[in-house]
N, C-alpha and C positions, 0 to 999 in steps of 0.2 A: 239636795241631791245626795244620794248614798255614796259610800266609798266605791262600791261596785260600779255605779253609774259613772263616776268620775274616771275610774280606770278604763271603762269601755270607751269613753270619749277620747282618752289619750291614745288608746290602741287605734281607734278610727282615724285620729289625726296622723298617726304614724303610717297607717296604710295609705291614706290620701297622699302623703309626702312620697312614699315609695312608688306610687303610681306615676309620679312625675319623673322617675328615673327610667329612661329609655335604654334598652339594650343596644350598645353600639353596633351599627350595621344592620339593625332590624327596626321595624316600626312597631315595637311592642314594649310595654313596660315590664319591670321585673316581677310584679305581682301576677299579671296576666300570663306571663311566660312560665310561671310555676317555679321561678328561681327562688323566690322568698317562700319558705316553708312554714316558718314560725317566728313570732315576734314576742319578746318578753320585755316588760318595762319594770324598772325597779320601783319599790314602794314610794321612794322619795321623788320619783318621776324625773330623775336627773340622768339616769343611765338606761340604755336600750341594748338588748341583745337580739341579734337577727340571725336566724338559721337559714343558710342558703344551700341550694342544690343546683348544680349545673353539670348535667351528664349527657349533654346533647351531641357528643362527638365520639368518634372511634378511638378508644384508648390506645390502640396499637399504632395509630398514625402520629408520628413525631411532630409533623407540621401542625396537626390539629391540637396537640397538647400545648405547643408553643403559643398558638393563637389563643387558646383558652386561658393560658396563664396571663397573657396580655389583657384579655377581656376581663378577667377577674380583677386585675389591678384597677382598671378603669371603673368597673362596677362598684368595687369597694369604696373608691374615692368619691364617686358620685352619690352613693347612698349615704356615706358619712357626711358629706356636705349638706344633703337634705335634712338629715337628722339634727345637725347642728343649727340649721336655720329654724328648726322646730324647737330649739332651746335645750336639747340634750347636751350634757357636758361630756359624756363618754359613750362611745359606740363600740360594741363587741360583735364580731362575726364568727360564726361557727359553721363547719361543714356538716351537712345533713347526713351524709353517709358514714363519716368517721367520728363525728363529735369534736373534732379538733378545732382549735381556734385558728381562724384564717388571717386575722389581723385585728388590730385594736387601735382606736384613736383615743388619746387622753387629752383632757382639757388643759 
């Protein structure tokens, strides 16, 4: 198996794990919902970076922003749990729109 094939297998494993993360209050996973935009795995396959986008609410609605903030916390926690089950030591999250780090779990 080539390095490229091995890397593809790891990314497939990550995607499969992400499909197990259901958006709270909805019957859809974070991949199908379009929340996960990009996944990067380190060369040593111990770290994963996930780019997320959740823009499904009215930014002028304060209640919506509060609910989104609560939802983000749950999603980040659930995604990190799945990635750790897959053997990743560290998980980094980045916002698709701004590129800013959303949260990070260290081993």
